[in-house]
Each structure stands twice: as structure tokens, then as C-alpha cells.
VOBA-1610 file (N, C-alpha, C; in pm, whole numbers, padded with zeros to 5 digits, always signed):
BEGIN
Unk+09815-01197-04313Unk+09854-01312-04375Unk+09819-01358-04522Unk+09738-01289-04595Unk+09730-01308-04733Unk+09807-01207-04779Unk+09852-01218-04920Unk+09913-01166-04987Unk+09849-01142-05133Unk+09918-01129-05246Unk+09884-01121-05408Unk+09803-01232-05410Unk+09733-01212-05574Unk+09671-01331-05614Unk+09741-01398-05665Unk+09719-01526-05633Unk+09772-01653-05658Unk+09708-01738-05771Unk+09560-01744-05781Unk+09482-01799-05837Unk+09363-01723-05887Unk+09348-01708-06041Unk+09267-01599-06061Unk+09162-01678-06204Unk+09036-01676-06179Unk+08964-01739-06280Unk+08896-01610-06352Unk+08850-01616-06467Unk+08783-01530-06515Unk+08709-01565-06647Unk+08559-01559-06617Unk+08450-01609-06733Unk+08463-01730-06728Unk+08479-01820-06597Unk+08515-01982-06650Unk+08337-02005-06662Unk+08322-02112-06764Unk+08209-02165-06806Unk+08249-02312-06828Unk+08165-02384-06789Unk+08145-02523-06835Unk+08035-02574-06891Unk+08007-02625-07020Unk+07893-02691-07064Unk+07929-02818-07078Unk+07792-02924-07081Unk+07856-03059-07104Unk+07737-03096-07250Unk+07761-03173-07300Unk+07661-03220-07400Unk+07642-03359-07400Unk+07548-03381-07364Unk+07465-03508-07330Unk+07468-03605-07443Unk+07490-03722-07391Unk+07436-03862-07505Unk+07319-03834-07566Unk+07259-03839-07692Unk+07117-03845-07741Unk+07076-03987-07672Unk+06942-03965-07672Unk+06866-04094-07647Unk+06840-04169-07761Unk+06858-04118-07891Unk+06832-04162-08017Unk+06928-04131-08116Unk+06942-04200-08194Unk+07081-04148-08325Unk+06999-03990-08393Unk+06883-04012-08405Unk+06824-03866-08449Unk+06790-03771-08356Unk+06797-03796-08206Unk+06748-03661-08126Unk+06872-03586-08110Unk+06794-03467-08076Unk+06919-03379-08056Unk+06983-03401-07914Unk+07132-03354-07901Unk+07207-03364-07802Unk+07198-03230-07710Unk+07110-03268-07601Unk+07052-03187-07502Unk+07214-03138-07417Unk+07220-02992-07394Unk+07363-02907-07359Unk+07304-02885-07190Unk+07386-02908-07113Unk+07363-02869-06969Unk+07486-02794-06938Unk+07448-02694-06843Unk+07572-02579-06816Unk+07599-02626-06630Unk+07711-02640-06633Unk+07758-02689-06506Unk+07849-02545-06414Unk+07885-02463-06511Unk+07894-02369-06451Unk+07933-02224-06524Unk+07869-02114-06494Unk+07861-01995-06606Unk+07919-01887-06549Unk+08012-01812-06648Unk+08091-01701-06644Unk+08108-01650-06478Unk+08199-01747-06450Unk+08253-01728-06280Unk+08399-01659-06285Unk+08395-01573-06205Unk+08515-01481-06160Unk+08551-01533-06046Unk+08706-01557-06010Unk+08744-01558-05864Unk+08872-01524-05857Unk+08924-01472-05738Unk+09039-01452-05683Unk+09052-01526-05545Unk+09198-01571-05564Unk+09241-01611-05431Unk+09371-01560-05422Unk+09352-01496-05277Unk+09498-01419-05238Unk+09584-01532-05166Unk+09724-01518-05195Unk+09823-01594-05103Unk+09779-01587-04966Unk+09787-01699-04903Unk+09788-01715-04765Unk+09650-01731-04709Unk+09528-01709-04817Unk+09418-01711-04788Unk+09365-01820-04754Unk+09242-01877-04700Unk+09154-01993-04704Unk+08994-01928-04747Unk+08961-01967-04867Unk+08843-01973-04917Unk+08775-02090-04911Unk+08651-02052-04892Unk+08544-02159-04868Unk+08449-02158-04994Unk+08422-02263-05059Unk+08304-02260-05204Unk+08220-02355-05137Unk+08080-02288-05103Unk+07979-02341-05066Unk+07876-02350-05154Unk+07737-02415-05155Unk+07641-02429-05216Unk+07577-02573-05219Unk+07494-02582-05257Unk+07399-02723-05311Unk+07502-02818-05356Unk+07440-02951-05361Unk+07503-03054-05437Unk+07485-02994-05581Unk+07537-03012-05662Unk+07525-02998-05813Unk+07510-02825-05873Unk+07566-02780-05770Unk+07554-02610-05761Unk+07689-02591-05835Unk+07777-02692-05891Unk+07916-02648-05948Unk+08016-02624-05902Unk+08013-02651-05778Unk+08160-02643-05676Unk+08264-02719-05711Unk+08204-02853-05746Unk+08371-02956-05777Unk+08387-02900-05946Unk+08323-02870-06003Unk+08339-02840-06164Unk+08457-02700-06148Unk+08403-02625-06051Unk+08519-02520-06031Unk+08631-02553-06011Unk+08651-02619-05898Unk+08781-02665-05855Unk+08887-02750-05943Unk+08783-02812-06007Unk+08856-02926-06122Unk+08896-02826-06260Unk+08850-02705-06267Unk+08873-02616-06382Unk+08999-02518-06310Unk+08984-02514-06184Unk+09113-02423-06116Unk+09255-02506-06140Unk+09219-02639-06106Unk+09344-02731-06127Unk+09382-02768-06242Unk+09332-02742-06358Unk+09363-02811-06496Unk+09311-02939-06510Unk+09194-02985-06435Unk+09182-03143-06413Unk+09085-03116-06521Unk+08992-03054-06564Unk+08894-03022-06663Unk+08913-02921-06766Unk+08859-02893-06895Unk+08887-02788-06974Unk+08755-02719-06983Unk+08766-02573-06959Unk+08638-02488-06967Unk+08585-02484-07121Unk+08476-02468-07140Unk+08450-02447-07240Unk+08452-02287-07267Unk+08444-02199-07203Unk+08469-02067-07212Unk+08566-02016-07080Unk+08637-01903-07083Unk+08689-01864-06974Unk+08869-01909-06931Unk+08938-01826-06850Unk+09084-01840-06861Unk+09079-01887-06692Unk+09185-01953-06649Unk+09236-01967-06502Unk+09423-01955-06544Unk+09425-01872-06441Unk+09580-01848-06416Unk+09615-01908-06282Unk+09728-01938-06262Unk+09772-01984-06120Unk+09941-01931-06111Unk+09951-01809-05999Unk+10110-01771-06022Unk+10111-01656-06135Unk+09984-01627-06197Unk+09972-01531-06317Unk+10028-01629-06458Unk+10032-01768-06447Unk+10073-01876-06579Unk+09930-01894-06594Unk+09890-01908-06705Unk+09786-01954-06754Unk+09772-02120-06744Unk+09642-02198-06718Unk+09615-02316-06692Unk+09564-02384-06788Unk+09621-02464-06884Unk+09576-02554-06998Unk+09539-02705-06980Unk+09406-02764-06927Unk+09402-02861-06897Unk+09439-02962-07016Unk+09455-02891-07150Unk+09476-02998-07268Unk+09631-02997-07288Unk+09696-02941-07200Unk+09845-02934-07216Unk+09896-03109-07158Unk+10013-03123-07192Unk+10070-03265-07167Unk+10094-03265-07021Unk+10113-03359-06950Unk+10135-03349-06800Unk+10282-03331-06796Unk+10368-03337-06885Unk+10530-03255-06843Unk+10492-03112-06863Unk+10434-03025-06939Unk+10370-02905-06937Unk+10309-02851-06830Unk+10223-02950-06774Unk+10161-02884-06646Unk+10236-02960-06522Unk+10362-02984-06517Unk+10452-03011-06411Unk+10436-02935-06304Unk+10454-02803-06363Unk+10461-02679-06254Unk+10332-02661-06179Unk+10246-02682-06242Unk+10084-02718-06161Unk+10074-02776-06069Unk+10103-02908-06110Unk+10117-03039-06008Unk+10184-02998-05880Unk+10324-02937-05922Unk+10414-02887-05824Unk+10376-02787-05695Unk+10278-02699-05780Unk+10243-02595-05691Unk+10110-02628-05597Unk+10060-02725-05650Unk+09918-02747-05616Unk+09920-02896-05553Unk+09812-02925-05423Unk+09766-03058-05387Unk+09623-03065-05361Unk+09565-03151-05395Unk+09408-03195-05351Unk+09384-03313-05294Unk+09285-03252-05183Unk+09220-03380-05148Unk+09087-03428-05182Unk+09054-03536-05185Unk+08908-03554-05218Unk+08814-03594-05126Unk+08674-03621-05121Unk+08570-03648-05041Unk+08612-03799-04978Unk+08624-03906-05105Unk+08616-04024-05024Unk+08781-04064-05034Unk+08853-04085-04926Unk+08981-04117-04893Unk+09022-04256-04981Unk+08919-04379-04937Unk+08979-04500-04977Unk+08923-04514-05133Unk+08876-04424-05215Unk+08880-04433-05348Unk+08995-04410-05407Unk+09074-04276-05329Unk+09173-04208-05422Unk+09308-04292-05365Unk+09296-04387-05273Unk+09416-04472-05236Unk+09444-04598-05279Unk+09549-04627-05317Unk+09513-04753-05428Unk+09589-04875-05300Unk+09464-04959-05287Unk+09474-05080-05192Unk+09609-05173-05195Unk+09682-05165-05300Unk+09813-05297-05335Unk+09920-05177-05300Unk+09914-05048-05247Unk+10031-04966-05235Unk+10063-04958-05072Unk+10154-04969-05021Unk+10187-04933-04873Unk+10143-04798-04881Unk+10121-04751-04748Unk+10103-04618-04699Unk+10251-04510-04757Unk+10352-04570-04683Unk+10457-04509-04740Unk+10487-04491-04887Unk+10428-04579-04993Unk+10458-04552-05111Unk+10369-04460-05181Unk+10205-04473-05108Unk+10091-04391-05130Unk+10136-04209-05111Unk+10172-04203-05001Unk+10219-04067-04959Unk+10331-04048-05039Unk+10480-04129-05038Unk+10562-04048-05147Unk+10545-04069-05263Unk+10471-04104-05320Unk+10433-04112-05460Unk+10433-03971-05570Unk+10419-03854-05486Unk+10435-03739-05566Unk+10561-03690-05562Unk+10636-03721-05445Unk+10801-03676-05452Unk+10891-03724-05577Unk+10849-03883-05635Unk+10890-03926-05724Unk+10848-03906-05843Unk+10709-03881-05858Unk+10659-03857-05979Unk+10683-03719-06056Unk+10714-03618-05913Unk+10750-03460-05973Unk+10898-03457-05979Unk+10995-03582-05932Unk+11157-03549-05946Unk+11186-03476-05831Unk+11119-03462-05723Unk+11153-03388-05591Unk+11298-03463-05521Unk+11401-03399-05499Unk+11495-03449-05467Unk+11541-03414-05326Unk+11592-03515-05272Unk+11623-03515-05112Unk+11576-03641-05055Unk+11595-03657-04904Unk+11593-03782-04863Unk+11419-03808-04837Unk+11349-03877-04934Unk+11231-03876-04961Unk+11139-03982-04842Unk+11250-04075-04813Unk+11178-04156-04696Unk+11158-04072-04541Unk+11254-04010-04558Unk+11234-03881-04444Unk+11129-03792-04452Unk+11108-03738-04560Unk+10975-03645-04580Unk+10887-03718-04574Unk+10859-03842-04592Unk+10689-03917-04588Unk+10730-03927-04446Unk+10816-03965-04334Unk+10816-04001-04196Unk+10771-03854-04160Unk+10813-03728-04200Unk+10791-03585-04118Unk+10638-03578-04176Unk+10592-03590-04292Unk+10447-03560-04325Unk+10333-03615-04232Unk+10389-03768-04224Unk+10305-03840-04129Unk+10257-03769-04001Unk+10399-03731-03953Unk+10377-03650-03830Unk+10309-03557-03816Unk+10316-03485-03918Unk+10265-03344-03972Unk+10084-03379-03961Unk+10040-03504-03973Unk+09928-03522-04001Unk+09844-03602-03878Unk+09935-03610-03772Unk+09932-03683-03670Unk+09905-03829-03665Unk+10012-03887-03792Unk+10025-04042-03762Unk+10153-04100-03745Unk+10181-04193-03682Unk+10323-04224-03637Unk+10400-04284-03766Unk+10542-04291-03735Unk+10613-04311-03884Unk+10569-04449-03937Unk+10535-04555-03875Unk+10531-04707-03885Unk+10425-04712-03956Unk+10358-04628-03939Unk+10221-04657-04057Unk+10263-04661-04203Unk+10365-04643-04203Unk+10440-04649-04390Unk+10437-04758-04397Unk+10452-04881-04318Unk+10448-05006-04365Unk+10327-05070-04423Unk+10194-04988-04351Unk+10099-05079-04374Unk+10001-05035-04466Unk+09876-05083-04473Unk+09793-05079-04628Unk+09690-04982-04575Unk+09597-04933-04693Unk+09478-04857-04658Unk+09362-04943-04570Unk+09343-05071-04596Unk+09242-05134-04557Unk+09282-05121-04399Unk+09384-05128-04357Unk+09411-05143-04218Unk+09347-05039-04106Unk+09322-04894-04186Unk+09296-04763-04107Unk+09137-04735-04109Unk+09118-04699-04018Unk+08990-04622-04004Unk+08946-04474-04114Unk+08809-04461-04148Unk+08796-04364-04251Unk+08899-04238-04209Unk+08875-04226-04086Unk+08963-04032-04032Unk+09075-04066-04073Unk+09170-04200-04045Unk+09281-04218-04064Unk+09320-04179-04206Unk+09269-04256-04302Unk+09272-04291-04421Unk+09268-04131-04489Unk+09187-04051-04417Unk+09155-03890-04481Unk+09302-03849-04462Unk+09348-03888-04343Unk+09493-03786-04288Unk+09616-03821-04391Unk+09603-03966-04422Unk+09680-04017-04528Unk+09651-03954-04632Unk+09568-03932-04723Unk+09518-03884-04840Unk+09560-03724-04814Unk+09579-03659-04698Unk+09625-03542-04683Unk+09741-03516-04682Unk+09830-03636-04624Unk+09981-03627-04608Unk+10038-03629-04748Unk+09943-03721-04877Unk+10015-03721-04997Unk+10003-03569-05072Unk+09896-03526-05022Unk+09843-03398-05088Unk+09966-03282-05046Unk+10003-03283-04940Unk+10117-03204-04913Unk+10250-03247-04893Unk+10286-03355-04927Unk+10425-03394-04908Unk+10492-03339-05001Unk+10504-03277-05123Unk+10558-03185-05183Unk+10564-03049-05202Unk+10481-03016-05034Unk+10517-02888-05013Unk+10469-02795-05120Unk+10346-02824-05144Unk+10244-02726-05239Unk+10235-02582-05172Unk+10222-02528-05255Unk+10163-02350-05175Unk+10005-02360-05191Unk+09910-02413-05260Unk+09800-02392-05280Unk+09757-02547-05248Unk+09618-02564-05138Unk+09585-02694-05109Unk+09440-02680-05152Unk+09390-02792-05209Unk+09266-02787-05273Unk+09149-02912-05218Unk+09063-02845-05116Unk+08983-02946-05038Unk+08843-02988-05133Unk+08806-03079-05222Unk+08681-03124-05257Unk+08588-03176-05158Unk+08529-03142-05063Unk+08448-03221-04934Unk+08542-03301-04864Unk+08628-03285-04823Unk+08746-03333-04745Unk+08716-03389-04613Unk+08598-03346-04568Unk+08545-03370-04438Unk+08416-03398-04434Unk+08315-03426-04539Unk+08192-03453-04518Unk+08178-03629-04475Unk+08270-03703-04493Unk+08249-03809-04486Unk+08284-03861-04337Unk+08338-03780-04248Unk+08428-03816-04126Unk+08247-03768-03996Unk+08329-03792-03894Unk+08237-03792-03783Unk+08320-03649-03751Unk+08221-03593-03602Unk+08242-03422-03590Unk+08421-03449-03516Unk+08407-03548-03463Unk+08539-03525-03352Unk+08665-03562-03485Unk+08672-03649-03528Unk+08775-03660-03633Unk+08757-03523-03765Unk+08656-03473-03761Unk+08634-03366-03868Unk+08732-03274-03770Unk+08689-03235-03689Unk+08780-03100-03604Unk+08896-03153-03579Unk+08966-03233-03590Unk+09100-03261-03571Unk+09176-03264-03674Unk+09111-03263-03808Unk+09166-03275-03939Unk+09137-03073-03957Unk+09030-03045-03920Unk+09046-02882-03928Unk+09165-02831-03861Unk+09195-02868-03726Unk+09327-02844-03661Unk+09444-02856-03741Unk+09442-02957-03793Unk+09568-02991-03901Unk+09564-02890-04004Unk+09454-02844-04032Unk+09477-02745-04168Unk+09488-02631-04119Unk+09445-02557-03999Unk+09452-02463-03926Unk+09625-02454-03924Unk+09703-02543-03867Unk+09846-02551-03857Unk+09916-02545-03958Unk+09913-02617-04080Unk+09958-02596-04197Unk+09937-02460-04291Unk+09815-02404-04258Unk+09811-02223-04310Unk+09931-02195-04221Unk+09903-02178-04081Unk+09997-02118-04024Unk+10102-02116-04000Unk+10169-02231-03990Unk+10306-02240-04023Unk+10384-02259-04137Unk+10273-02294-04255Unk+10370-02279-04386Unk+10324-02191-04451Unk+10222-02112-04426Unk+10152-01974-04497Unk+10098-02031-04632Unk+10030-02165-04631Unk+09953-02228-04743Unk+09809-02169-04773Unk+09815-02176-04893Unk+09676-02095-04948Unk+09586-02252-04934Unk+09437-02210-04889Unk+09332-02303-04873Unk+09218-02263-04969Unk+09183-02340-05035Unk+09065-02352-05123Unk+08985-02459-05083Unk+08850-02460-05035Unk+08785-02590-04947Unk+08624-02552-05028Unk+08600-02643-05079Unk+08477-02678-05118Unk+08396-02804-04989Unk+08306-02759-04977Unk+08207-02796-04836Unk+08050-02735-04832Unk+07992-02823-04773Unk+07849-02814-04805Unk+07811-02775-04633Unk+07916-02802-04560Unk+07916-02771-04388Unk+07964-02661-04381Unk+07827-02554-04332Unk+07892-02410-04305Unk+07981-02409-04190Unk+07985-02513-04100Unk+08051-02489-03982Unk+08180-02485-04019Unk+08247-02604-04095Unk+08374-02576-04156Unk+08430-02455-04200Unk+08354-02412-04288Unk+08406-02265-04359Unk+08384-02184-04251Unk+08309-02164-04160Unk+08312-02097-04075Unk+08450-02107-03956Unk+08474-02225-03950Unk+08569-02263-03848Unk+08744-02215-03912Unk+08729-02216-04054Unk+08861-02254-04132Unk+08882-02116-04251Unk+08792-02087-04283Unk+08798-01983-04401Unk+08770-01838-04352Unk+08847-01740-04406Unk+08855-01608-04412Unk+08767-01523-04534Unk+08756-01593-04632Unk+08658-01603-04752Unk+08552-01697-04765Unk+08440-01657-04861Unk+08354-01750-04869Unk+08290-01725-05029Unk+08260-01824-05100Unk+08217-01799-05205Unk+08079-01873-05233Unk+07955-01831-05262Unk+07832-01891-05237Unk+07765-01923-05424Unk+07771-02051-05448Unk+07770-02074-05570Unk+07634-02125-05588Unk+07568-02087-05670Unk+07403-02165-05711Unk+07374-02190-05846Unk+07331-02303-05900Unk+07326-02344-06034Unk+07412-02320-06142Unk+07536-02333-06082Unk+07687-02286-06180Unk+07721-02127-06166Unk+07668-02024-06094Unk+07714-01888-06066Unk+07707-01869-05912Unk+07799-01765-05940Unk+07841-01701-05787Unk+07728-01600-05780Unk+07651-01631-05644Unk+07564-01526-05597Unk+07592-01476-05498Unk+07694-01479-05436Unk+07732-01400-05297Unk+07881-01413-05276Unk+07960-01335-05265Unk+08097-01368-05203Unk+08151-01244-05108Unk+08270-01281-05031Unk+08294-01171-04957Unk+08386-01252-04808Unk+08409-01140-04746Unk+08449-01204-04579Unk+08395-01299-04540Unk+08418-01425-04480Unk+08313-01549-04391Unk+08232-01457-04311Unk+08259-01384-04205Unk+08193-01320-04121Unk+08102-01270-04183Unk+08108-01149-04246Unk+08022-01074-04319Unk+07907-01149-04392Unk+07947-01275-04497Unk+07857-01335-04536Unk+07775-01414-04442Unk+07825-01476-04355Unk+07721-01576-04303Unk+07626-01521-04198Unk+07697-01405-04151Unk+07607-01315-04022Unk+07522-01212-04109Unk+07533-01126-04205Unk+07479-01045-04291Unk+07448-01105-04414Unk+07403-01223-04472Unk+07390-01272-04598Unk+07350-01164-04682Unk+07331-01139-04817Unk+07265-01060-04894Unk+07160-01123-04996Unk+07234-01242-05044Unk+07121-01318-05145Unk+07036-01412-05069Unk+06933-01444-05146Unk+06825-01490-05078Unk+06851-01644-05069Unk+06943-01693-05190Unk+06964-01827-05205Unk+07048-01854-05053Unk+07140-01752-05035Unk+07264-01754-04908Unk+07190-01771-04789Unk+07085-01682-04743Unk+06989-01691-04610Unk+06930-01838-04614Unk+06848-01886-04747Unk+06840-02055-04732Unk+06925-02134-04724Unk+07031-02129-04739Unk+07134-02222-04749Unk+07177-02228-04595Unk+07212-02120-04522Unk+07243-02113-04414Unk+07126-02174-04302Unk+06995-02153-04358Unk+06890-02175-04234Unk+06866-02321-04278Unk+06911-02379-04394Unk+06848-02538-04397Unk+06992-02580-04380Unk+07117-02546-04355Unk+07240-02676-04323Unk+07261-02627-04179Unk+07277-02751-04082Unk+07330-02761-03972Unk+07431-02674-03944Unk+07485-02601-03829Unk+07611-02536-03795Unk+07677-02625-03685Unk+07802-02678-03699Unk+07885-02716-03595Unk+07941-02595-03502Unk+07934-02642-03394Unk+07967-02543-03271Unk+08131-02479-03297Unk+08130-02365-03295Unk+08246-02281-03341Unk+08368-02334-03242Unk+08344-02374-03123Unk+08417-02422-03020Unk+08494-02547-03054Unk+08417-02603-03119Unk+08507-02776-03130Unk+08604-02763-03186
//
């Protein structure tokens, strides 16, 4: 199912200079990510795991051009990603990628109807065609009825709102979908339903997935490759089955021992 490299990161480093406590005090520098290399193959599903604060979210923000690295480079489809470029210059990257965040309600404008929310990327990216029909179709893809387009985010449960957020992320048919803890706020049943939707998208559309998660069960069920991040560095990576069943790094073994695993049959 997987093919050539679609996302390539080399030497990614992100440091933050914190505000000094007093005008004469030195500004402390913290490192969120340090010298990370990553390759994502077309059609693959890559899970990025680690404890809170390990650098997972920083990594995906850099991959998507939502933040600027202190050092290192990112390429998508062989094209360099420059977060300092204008919105117009990054139009190609926004067209190629979609993202789903952890908190769906925070990412959905409560003043906009679901139809407008989901269809917004079509207008923003200038995608031609019957946009209303595309919105109806993508709502069906994520398991929602077409008539929800006339309603508003506050009328839905957390699981339904996450489906809406997912619909917006894929409405423009991106080749690469990134999830930053998109399932962590959902109960087990809804989580399994969203996992099924993601599997279908990958199998039907050949979509490439990059999934940040602290839930080992999600990664085990969805991803064929896994990257383990600790203190901003990659400590282990490889095929999911190998890493989860035969972890080489002591940190990976501790992580696996500490995090509950959902039933693979769910």
C-alpha cells in the first residue's frame, strides 16, 4: 500500500527563548525538539507516541508549516516547507494536507453552521465543483446525516463534533491527514468508530496518515509504523508490531508498561 516518501524531515530542531523574569535576568532557552529525522511513505500510517511534553505536537506543527524550526528542514512531495512564507505561497501545502486536533469544540466556530464549517476549506482553497454536494458526501463518509449541515456545533456530542472536525479536514481530499491526539477526548466506543472511519479513508482513498497519540492501542490498531519521542528526540522507530512487541529502548518499554492498551478487537 505504501510507496515513495511524501514527508521528509531532516535535523528538525525547535528551541524557545522564554521571557525573562526580570529585565536584567538572562532569557532561558528550552528545547522542544532536537535533531529529528523522519520519513513518511505514501499510503502509510505513522504513529508518533510519547509522554506529554515529549515534542510530538511540536513535530507535527513543523511538518505542517505551522511553526518555524530553529534548525533543520521539512519537505512535502519534495517541496520545501517554509512556515515564514505567505498564505498564498503555502496554498499548495494546505491543499495537500489536513489536520484534526484533540479538542473538536475549540476548533469549530460556534457561530457557523456545520455546513459552512465543513465547506470552508473548499472556498479558502478555491476548489471548484459542487461544494454543497461535496459537503453532503463527506458528512456521509464520517457517519453523519446530510441534514446536520444546517445545525450548529453546540447541538452535538463530543464524538459527533470530532466527526465534523474530521469532515472539514478531508473535505478537500488531502493526500496526507495529520491527527494531533484526535481520539484522546473520546470514549472507547466512539474512538473505535472514528478508527473505522480512518481505516476506510486510508484503504479507499490511499490517504497517508500521521497520528500523534499517547494511546498505544490506537497506534496498534491503525498504524503500520511507529516513532517514539522522548524529550524532543526520537529514541526508537520501526514497524509497529516490532516496536510494540520487541521494544529496544528502555523508554519504550516503560511507556508500554505504563499506558493501558485497548483491546485490538474493538
